C-alpha positions in Angstrom: 150.7 128.3 99.1 149.8 128.3 102.8 148.0 131.3 104.9 150.1 132.2 107.9 148.3 132.7 111.6 145.4 130.7 109.2 143.2 128.3 111.7 140.4 126.6 110.4 138.0 123.6 112.3 136.6 121.4 110.1 133.8 118.8 111.5 130.1 117.8 111.1 127.1 119.4 112.3 127.2 119.4 116.2 131.1 118.3 116.7 131.6 121.7 118.9 133.5 123.6 116.3 132.0 126.5 117.3 132.2 126.4 120.8 136.0 125.8 120.7 136.9 128.6 118.5 134.7 131.1 121.1 137.1 129.3 123.6 140.1 129.8 121.9 139.4 133.6 120.9 139.3 134.4 124.2 143.1 133.9 125.0 143.7 136.5 122.2 144.0 140.2 123.0 141.0 141.4 120.8 143.0 143.3 118.4 145.0 140.3 117.9 142.1 138.0 116.7 139.5 137.6 114.0 136.7 135.1 114.5 134.8 134.1 110.9 133.0 131.8 109.4 131.6 130.3 106.7 129.0 130.9 105.1 130.1 134.1 106.4 128.5 137.4 106.7 128.5 138.8 103.5 125.6 138.7 100.9 125.9 135.3 99.2 126.9 134.0 102.9 123.6 135.4 103.9 121.6 133.6 101.0 123.7 130.6 101.6 122.5 130.5 104.9 118.5 131.0 104.0 119.5 128.0 101.8 120.9 125.8 104.3 117.8 126.8 106.6 115.6 125.2 103.7 114.4 128.9 102.6 114.2 127.5 99.1 116.0 124.6 97.0 118.5 125.1 94.1 120.5 122.7 92.6 123.3 120.7 94.3 125.9 121.9 91.8 124.5 125.4 92.4 125.2 125.1 96.0 128.8 124.3 95.4 129.1 127.3 93.4 127.7 129.6 95.7 129.7 128.1 98.8 132.8 128.7 96.5 131.7 132.4 95.2 131.0 133.3 98.9 134.6 131.7 100.0 136.5 133.7 97.4 135.2 137.3 99.1 136.4 135.2 102.4 139.6 134.7 101.4 140.7 137.6 98.9 137.9 140.5 99.6 137.9 143.7 101.2 139.0 142.9 105.3 139.1 138.7 104.3 141.5 136.3 105.6 144.3 137.6 103.7 143.8 141.3 104.6 143.5 140.3 108.2 146.8 137.9 108.8 148.7 140.9 106.5 147.4 143.3 109.5 149.0 140.8 112.4 146.1 139.1 112.9 145.1 135.3 113.8 142.2 134.2 111.6 140.2 131.4 113.3 137.8 130.2 111.0 134.5 127.9 111.5 134.8 125.6 108.4 136.4 126.2 105.0 136.6 124.6 101.7 137.1 121.2 103.8 133.6 121.5 104.4 132.5 121.8 100.8 134.5 118.7 99.7 132.6 116.8 102.1 129.0 118.1 102.0 129.0 118.9 98.3 130.3 115.7 97.5 127.7 113.9 98.8 125.0 115.1 96.7 126.7 116.2 93.7 130.3 113.8 93.1 133.5 115.4 94.1 134.6 116.3 90.9 133.0 119.9 90.7 133.5 121.1 94.4 137.3 119.6 93.7 138.0 121.8 90.9 135.9 124.9 92.6 137.8 125.1 95.7 141.6 123.8 94.1 142.7 127.4 93.9 142.0 128.4 97.2 145.2 128.4 99.7 145.3 126.1 103.0 145.5 127.2 106.5 148.3 127.4 108.6 146.4 124.7 111.1 144.2 122.6 110.5 141.8 120.7 113.5 139.6 118.2 112.8 137.1 117.0 114.9 136.2 113.6 115.1 133.0 112.3 116.4 130.0 109.7 115.8 127.1 111.4 113.8 124.5 109.7 116.1 126.4 111.8 119.0 126.8 115.2 117.1 123.5 114.8 115.6 121.7 114.4 119.2 123.4 117.7 120.2 122.0 119.8 117.7 118.5 118.5 118.6 119.3 119.4 122.0 119.5 123.1 120.7 115.5 122.8 120.2 116.2 124.9 116.7 114.7 124.1 113.2 117.3 121.5 111.8 119.3 122.6 108.4 119.2 120.6 105.2 122.1 118.9 106.0 121.2 118.0 109.2 119.9 114.6 108.8 122.0 111.1 110.2 121.9 109.2 106.5 123.5 112.8 105.2 125.8 113.2 108.1 126.9 109.6 108.1 127.9 110.1 104.4 129.4 113.4 105.0 131.6 111.9 107.8 132.9 109.5 105.8 134.1 112.1 103.1 135.4 113.9 105.8 137.8 111.6 106.9 138.7 110.8 103.2 139.2 114.3 102.8 141.5 114.8 105.3 143.5 111.8 105.1 144.3 113.4 101.3 145.5 116.5 103.1 147.4 114.8 105.1 150.4 114.1 102.8 151.4 116.2 99.9 148.4 117.6 98.9 148.8 119.7 102.3 151.7 121.1 101.3 152.9 121.6 105.0 149.5 122.5 106.5 149.6 120.7 110.5 145.9 118.4 110.8 145.1 118.1 114.4 142.7 115.4 115.0 140.2 116.3 117.7 138.0 113.9 120.0 135.1 115.8 119.7 133.2 113.6 122.0 135.9 114.9 124.7 134.7 117.4 127.2 134.7 121.2 126.0 137.3 121.8 128.8 139.7 118.8 127.7 139.1 120.1 124.3 139.8 123.7 124.5 143.0 122.8 126.7 144.5 120.8 124.3 144.0 123.1 121.1 145.5 125.9 123.3 148.2 124.1 124.1 148.8 122.8 120.9 148.6 126.9 119.7 150.2 129.1 122.0 153.6 128.6 121.3 153.1 128.3 117.9 
């Protein structure tokens, strides 16, 4: 199943997805767009954000279940993605289950993340931000904020490799008609935003 008017941005930390979602949303009338992210702003999402900050530690398999639970509410819950699109809005999401297939697979293998995320519908468009992990992590460090638990160069390199494999798997039959658009995330903010808008505006 593909959710029409559901657009997802994916990439490793520092790839620029958050910046580009904000810029894309500015092209829409406010009542016609819904901007969201994973982890969500719900209670499970708040718990996950504390986990990512390193406030506490859970088993990586537990983390996979938590991300999937947050995602289930994100998609199917009250005021979730499906509800928003049914109300005529275009939904822009910073991350979706492709993140779990990359990030969680690094630490607990791919079998559990694939199982937990197999029931979720696909977006209409997936923008995949491709970037050298060393460049993206330098962007993260330049923010001057405390780094999250996954924001380490070795982990990001492994995650980038897995992202490539995941995205390639969905380019074929597994993607069931989802449109995948690769972004050179090393380009300037304006170059990327113009490119994305040109991809979206006439759909």
